[in-house]
C-alpha positions as CSV (number, residue, x, y, z in Angstrom):
1,M,44.7,91.0,10.4
2,K,41.0,90.5,11.4
3,V,39.9,92.1,14.6
4,Y,36.6,91.4,16.4
5,A,35.5,93.9,19.1
6,F,32.9,92.9,21.7
7,P,31.5,96.0,23.5
8,A,29.9,95.6,26.8
9,D,27.0,97.8,25.7
10,D,25.9,99.9,22.8
11,T,25.9,103.2,24.6
12,G,28.2,105.0,26.9
13,C,31.4,103.1,27.5
14,G,30.7,100.5,24.8
15,Y,30.2,103.2,22.2
16,Y,33.0,105.6,23.1
17,R,35.7,103.0,24.0
18,L,35.0,100.2,21.4
19,I,32.4,100.9,18.8
20,W,33.5,104.4,17.8
21,P,37.3,103.5,17.6
22,A,36.4,100.4,15.7
23,Q,34.4,102.4,13.2
24,E,37.2,104.9,12.8
25,L,39.7,102.0,12.2
26,K,37.4,100.4,9.7
27,A,37.1,103.8,7.8
28,R,40.9,103.8,7.6
29,G,40.9,100.4,5.9
30,Y,41.4,98.0,8.9
31,D,39.5,94.8,9.0
32,V,37.5,95.3,12.2
33,Q,34.1,94.0,13.0
34,V,32.0,95.0,16.0
35,V,29.9,92.2,17.5
36,H,27.1,93.4,19.8
37,N,26.5,90.2,21.7
38,A,29.5,88.2,22.8
39,R,27.3,85.6,24.4
40,E,25.7,84.6,21.1
41,F,28.9,85.0,19.0
42,L,31.4,83.3,21.3
43,Q,29.9,79.9,22.1
44,A,31.6,78.4,25.1
45,E,31.5,74.7,26.0
46,V,31.5,74.2,29.7
47,I,31.7,71.4,32.1
48,G,29.7,71.2,35.3
49,A,27.7,74.3,34.4
50,R,24.1,75.2,33.8
51,M,22.5,78.2,32.2
52,D,20.3,80.3,34.4
53,R,18.6,83.3,32.7
54,G,21.3,83.4,30.1
55,Q,24.2,83.2,32.6
56,M,26.6,80.3,33.1
57,V,26.4,79.1,36.7
58,G,29.3,77.1,38.0
59,G,31.7,75.1,35.9
60,K,34.7,75.8,33.8
61,V,34.9,76.9,30.2
62,L,36.7,74.2,28.1
63,R,36.3,75.4,24.5
64,V,35.2,78.6,22.8
65,H,33.9,78.6,19.3
66,G,34.4,82.0,18.0
67,P,35.1,83.5,14.5
68,S,37.4,81.2,12.6
69,D,39.0,84.1,10.8
70,A,39.9,86.1,13.9
71,D,43.4,87.2,14.7
72,V,42.5,89.5,17.6
73,I,39.5,89.5,20.0
74,V,38.8,92.7,21.9
75,L,36.6,92.2,25.0
76,Q,35.2,95.0,27.1
77,R,34.8,94.4,30.9
78,P,34.8,90.6,31.1
79,L,32.9,90.6,34.3
80,M,31.0,87.4,33.6
81,R,32.5,84.1,34.7
82,Y,32.3,82.5,31.2
83,L,33.7,85.5,29.4
84,S,36.6,85.8,31.8
85,Q,37.4,82.1,31.5
86,S,37.1,82.4,27.7
87,V,40.1,84.8,27.6
88,E,42.5,82.0,28.6
89,V,40.9,79.5,26.2
90,L,41.0,81.9,23.3
91,R,44.7,82.6,24.0
92,S,45.4,78.8,24.1
93,Q,43.8,78.7,20.6
94,G,46.5,81.1,19.4
95,L,44.4,84.3,19.4
96,T,45.5,87.6,20.7
97,V,43.0,88.8,23.3
98,V,42.8,92.5,24.3
99,V,40.7,93.6,27.3
100,E,39.4,97.1,27.6
101,M,38.6,98.1,31.2
102,D,37.3,101.6,31.7
103,D,37.1,101.5,35.5
104,D,38.7,99.8,38.5
105,L,35.4,98.2,39.5
106,S,36.7,96.9,42.8
107,S,37.0,100.6,43.9
108,I,33.3,101.4,43.5
109,H,32.0,103.0,46.6
110,P,29.7,100.6,48.6
111,K,26.8,103.1,48.3
112,H,27.0,103.3,44.5
113,F,24.1,101.5,42.8
114,A,26.4,99.2,40.9
115,Y,28.4,98.0,43.9
116,P,26.1,95.0,44.8
117,K,25.9,94.0,41.1
118,F,29.7,93.5,40.9
119,D,30.6,92.6,44.4
120,P,31.9,88.9,44.3
121,R,30.5,88.3,47.8
122,R,27.0,89.1,46.4
123,N,27.3,87.9,42.8
124,T,29.5,84.9,42.1
125,E,28.9,84.9,38.4
126,I,29.4,88.6,37.4
127,N,31.9,90.5,39.4
128,W,35.2,92.4,39.5
129,D,37.2,89.3,40.5
130,W,36.3,87.7,37.1
131,A,37.2,91.0,35.4
132,E,40.6,91.0,37.0
133,R,41.2,87.4,36.0
134,G,40.3,88.2,32.4
135,C,42.7,91.1,32.4
136,D,45.5,89.0,34.0
137,T,45.2,86.3,31.3
138,A,44.7,88.6,28.3
139,T,47.5,89.3,25.9
140,M,47.1,93.0,26.6
């Protein structure tokens, strides 16, 4: 079984929740590869969308071109519209998709510095609603 893990970052949560466990599994003989940039590795084809500073704006993901040898895709915090929509597309292609969520981001205190970044009323492309949708459509 080939597993691809896509951490949200290379420090903090990304390291302790995906990279480190993946390294440990690999050391024990499991076929696990950590990919540090999901946007470059999972190429999504979208309709009615445009790219703005590296983000998909509007539209719907139709196809995802990922690793052809993958059995399992592990995504961390699919907060971005295209990543969240990619979960359903990857599943329809027969892949198992696991989502790792370290926090209930919709419960962030409004005075926390990250609140406006993830609030769907302020950010339609990267928010906790997309993360919830990604979790709901994931295999696990």
